[in-house]
ZANU-595816 format. One record per residue (C-alpha): residue in three letters; x, y, z. Coordinates in steps of 0.05 Angstrom, whole numbers, plus 5000, padded with zeros to 4 digits. Layout:
REM residues N
ALAXYZ
...
***
This chain:
REM residues 287
MET622945302534
ARG628644902563
ILE630744282526
LEU635843802554
LEU639343382502
SER645242912503
PHE651643232479
ILE655242692441
LEU662442672416
ILE663542102367
ILE670641872356
PHE670641762282
SER676741312279
ALA673540832328
ALA667140832288
LEU670840672224
PHE674740122258
ALA668339812285
GLN665239832215
SER671239482185
LYS671338932239
PRO664738552243
GLY662838382314
VAL666638962345
ASN661739392384
SER662040152388
LYS657940662425
PRO657841422431
PHE662741762478
ILE658742242523
LEU662442882539
GLY656843302568
GLN649943562553
ILE646444122516
ASP641544592548
GLU637345072507
LEU635245722540
PHE630646242511
SER633146942524
LYS628247512530
GLU634048002530
LEU636547742462
GLY629847512435
GLU632546832414
ASN634246132438
ARG641446032462
THR645145372463
LEU649245202525
ASN654344642524
ILE655144382595
TYR660943972623
LEU659643692693
PRO665543452735
ASP666842732752
GLY662442522811
TYR657343072801
GLN651442592794
LYS653642142853
ASP654942662907
GLU648843102913
LYS651743522970
ASN657643822935
ILE657144512903
TYR661844732847
PRO665045352816
VAL662445542747
ILE666845712688
TYR663246102632
LEU666546012564
LEU665346502508
ASP666046192438
GLY663345572472
SER660545192412
ALA662644472401
ASP666544682340
GLU669845262376
ASP673145212445
PHE668544782487
ILE671644102477
HIS678944282487
VAL677544732547
ALA673344182579
GLY679343742570
LEU683844232606
ILE678944272664
GLN678443512668
PHE686043432663
ASN687243912721
ASN682043532762
PHE685842872760
SER687242642831
TRP694742612817
ILE694543332793
ASN688843642833
ARG690644342811
VAL683844632795
PRO677544502836
LYS672344072802
SER668144572763
ILE662044632718
LEU663844882649
VAL658445282611
GLY660145382538
ILE655845932507
ALA654945752434
ASN655246322386
ILE649946602339
ASP653147272321
ARG659447412361
LYS660748082327
ARG653848312351
ASP654348022421
PHE661648172438
THR662348902416
TYR659849562443
PRO657950132394
THR663750412354
ARG664751102325
ILE669250842270
GLU665350882205
LYS669350342168
ASP668249842224
LEU660750002224
LYS660649822150
ARG664849192160
TYR660848952219
PRO653749212210
SER650748782265
SER655849012318
GLY654749412381
LYS649849002422
SER654348772479
ASP649949112531
GLN644348632513
PHE648948032516
ILE651648252584
ALA644448322608
PHE643147612584
ILE649047352625
GLU647147742687
LYS639547682687
GLU638247022653
LEU644346572644
GLN647446602713
PRO640646532749
TYR638945942704
ILE645545582718
ASN645045722793
GLN637945452796
LYS639044832755
TYR646044622778
ARG649444592845
THR653945202844
ASN657945602893
ASP659946342890
SER666046242847
LYS664846492775
MET670046532720
ILE669446792649
ILE674046602591
GLY674447012528
GLN679247082469
SER679647602414
LEU672747942411
GLY670947492470
GLY676847802506
LEU674048492489
LEU667348292520
ALA670648002582
THR674548652591
GLU668149062582
ILE664748642636
LEU670848722681
PHE670449472676
LYS662949582675
LYS660349012720
PRO666548722754
SER662548342806
LEU659247892754
PHE665447452758
ASN671247392807
GLN676047072758
TYR677447322687
ILE681546972634
ILE682547492578
MET686547282517
SER688647692457
PRO683248202471
SER680848612411
LEU682049272447
TRP683049612380
TRP675449642375
ASP672950362373
ASN680250592370
GLY681750302439
SER676550712476
LEU675650162528
LEU682750292553
ASN680450982574
ALA674450732614
THR673650862688
SER671150322734
GLU669450172807
LEU674849632799
PHE680050172807
GLN677150462871
GLU680050322940
ASN673150092965
PHE672449542913
ILE672148942960
GLN670948332917
LYS677047882911
THR678247882836
ALA683747552795
VAL685147742723
TYR689547362674
ILE691447712609
GLY695047302557
VAL697447512488
GLY701747192434
LYS706347472382
GLU700647772342
GLY702748442314
LEU697948932282
ALA690548882296
PRO685548852239
SER683849592244
ASP685250192199
ILE687850582258
PRO694350222278
HIS694049812341
VAL699049272363
MET695648702399
GLU701448592448
VAL701849332465
ASP694449402478
ALA694348772522
ASN700249042562
LEU696849722570
LEU690649362597
ALA694848982648
GLU698349612670
LYS691649982676
ILE688849442722
LYS695349412762
GLY694150152777
THR687950002818
LYS687550272888
SER683949652911
LYS688049122948
ASN683148592926
VAL684948572852
GLN690648152826
VAL692848142753
TYR697547682715
PHE700447862648
ASP702947292605
TYR706647392539
LEU706946762497
PRO711746902439
GLN710946192411
GLU703446302399
ASP699546762353
HIS692346992350
ALA689946322322
THR693745862370
ILE693946222436
THR687545982470
HIS689445272492
GLN696245442520
ALA693846092552
VAL688045752588
PHE692845222613
ASN697645772639
ALA691946172669
LEU689345582709
ARG696345472737
LEU697046202757
LEU690046282785
TYR690645642825
PRO697945622850
LEU700145002888
LYS700245082963
PRO707244992993
ALA708144323027
GLU707644323102
ASN713944133141
***
């Protein structure tokens, strides 16, 4: 069943002011909408927070890129990432094309964002983990077709993931690279299963990989990962970037961004901002 609801952001300070001043009217601030999609792959309803660009409802001919945001709940990264997209759409900036943002709200991110691990302690810590293949099937077979059918989309598809979300985005990049043509990967939890994903092979590395694909990898000053086997987040992220740079394909471009002023908790906003600037460089002015 698909249920379309209004997604409402209430500015509490304005509401309190209105209550304290009789006769001052207030109303909800509408940021986007919520779709609810039942997934056969996952056997559950999934909540999607949708931001539509300015002018979407007026111009029925335009088609738009889609940005898929992991950790896309209203109390996670949806609101501030929507703000970054809107900011870069301002006519006096015009850096990023007007895009549809799809925030995928979480139910169990440890289950959805991790592949099976052979590390016994991690199996005990995260007993629901290891079902990323089902979540990837949900994205490929259900979510993308749903968005393409309901909204006016073009062929440009981006995924944004941080931490375990960055692990999932990396897994998709290696296993099904054509699902997206732009990847924003931040502080990826590559320590999972003792870094086994860094040893993965992929069609991405082959000379005959023809899809134009851009990958941004951002990491802060984060230090040791939360694993019993020592892994340094910055080192693993750099190893990932170097691995991708080694591709034989001329169609893959990778950007590595070290943000020493940020840590694992603060990196997302600044890294997404940087990534959008790198993925959409300004064109040189014509003489």
